[in-house]
N, C-alpha and C positions, 0 to 999 in steps of 0.2 A: 504494500500500500504506500501511498505518497507520504503519509505521516510516519510510517516505519522507516522509509528511506531517508526522510529528513532527519529524524532522530539519530539514525545511524551515522549520517554524514556529519551532524553536529558533534556527536560524541567522538568521532575520529579527528576532529579539528583541534589543533593545539590551543587555539585562542577562541573558543566557541562564543564568548560573550561579545566579540566584535566582528564576527564573520556572518555572512549571509550567503545563501545559495541563490543564484540568479538563473531562472529557468526560462529562456527565451524572453518573452515580454512580461513575465511575472516575477516580481520580487518577493521572495519568501522572507518573512520577518526573522530577525536574529533572536537569540534567547531572551533578550531584554524587551522584545516586542517592537523594536524600532525598525522602520523600513529604511534600508540603506540607500536604495535608488529606485525610483519609480520608472516605469516604462516611458520613453519619450512620446509625446503626442504632438499632433499638428492640427491647425484649423483647416478644414477642407470645405470649400464652397461647392454646393450642388447647383448645377445650372440647368436652365431650360434650353430648348433647341435654339433660341436666339442668343444664348450666352449670358442671360441675366440670372442673377442669383435667386434661387427659390428657397434655399435652406442652407444652413451652416452646421457642419458637424465639428464642434469645437475641440474635441479630444479624440480624433482618429489616431489609431496606433499603427505606425509603419511596422510591418512584420516581415523582416527579411527571410523568414523561413516558411511563410505561408504561400501555398500554391494558388489560392484563389482569394479574392477580396470578399469578405463576409461582413454582413451587418445585421443588426437586430431589428425587430419590428419597431423599436423606438425611432430608428432612422427613417423607416418607411412612413411613420406617422409625421415626422418632421417635414417630409416631402408632401404631406397631405394626401397620401395614397393608402390603399388597403391591399391585402394579398390578392384581391381580384385583378389588380392591374399587372400582376407579374406573369411572366412566361414560366412554363415548367422548366425546372432546372435540369441541365444536361450533365451535371456533375454529382458524383457520389463523394461527399465530404467526410473526412475523418479528422479527429483532433490531432494534436501534436504527437500523441503516443502512437499514431498510425493504426490504432486498433478500434478506438471508440468512434462510432459513427455520429454524425451531426445531422439532425433533422433539417431539411430545407423545405421552405414553403414556396420557393420560386426564385427567379432571377430577373434582372433588368439591366440593360445597357444604360449607363448614366453618364452625363457630361459633368466633369468636375474641374475645379481650378485650385491649385496650390500656389500661392504667391502669384507669379506671372505666367505659370505654365498650366495650360488646359489639356485635358485628355478625356478619352472615353473609357470607362471601366465597366466590366461586367460584374455586377455585384450580386452575390447569392445571399438571400435573406434567410436567417435562422432564428427561430424564437428563443433559443438558448443563449444567444449572443446579445450583449448590450453594447451599443455604440458600433464602432467599425474597426476592423483589422484590415490593413491594406497589404495586398500580396507583394511579393518581391518584384514581379513583372510590372505591376502598377506603380510601385515605388520608382522603378526606372522611368516609366512613362511620365511621371510628374517631377522627375529630376532629383529625387532624394538619393537614389542609388545610381551608380554609373553603369553604362551599358554592358560592361564585361563582368558585373557582379556575378559571382563572389570573388573574382580575382582581386588581388591586392592593389590598392592605389599607390602604396608606398614602394613596392618592388617593381622593377621592370619598366615597361613602357608607360605606365600610368602615373609617373611621378607628378605630384602636384606642388606647386610653389606659390605661396602668397607673395605678391610683389607690392601690393598697395592695399591699404585699408581705408575705407571712406565711411563716414557717418551718414546714415540716411535719415 
């Protein structure tokens, strides 16, 4: 079980009061109950076909390990839609453990914008999810991850050098 594995990992740690286990986008609390680092989130605009914002997901989570972008019914409601507006999902989803299936109520192609980059994402809606997890391919589409992800940016041809900082 997750609890048993967590307790085992904590007892094997030399300094268990200051350590935490980070599992993908989930921060597991340390022994003292403090969260070491929360998953990073981004504000993601949902656009209509004319490119006008119809909704904002304030805490979307970029998930470099997710194969599909998933969202909860709360996001569907933000958009003013119900499950009737969705197409049947073509994907069989599983959670990060690759064993536990995730119920899907449908999917929809949605136009989004992050900062100045717009893209179209196929979002699969799941009642078990709250908010939105953005897949690695959609993270590339909106410019969060580079096109050769998961290749390193530091080694080889992807070296990145900051030459100038400006304040916006």
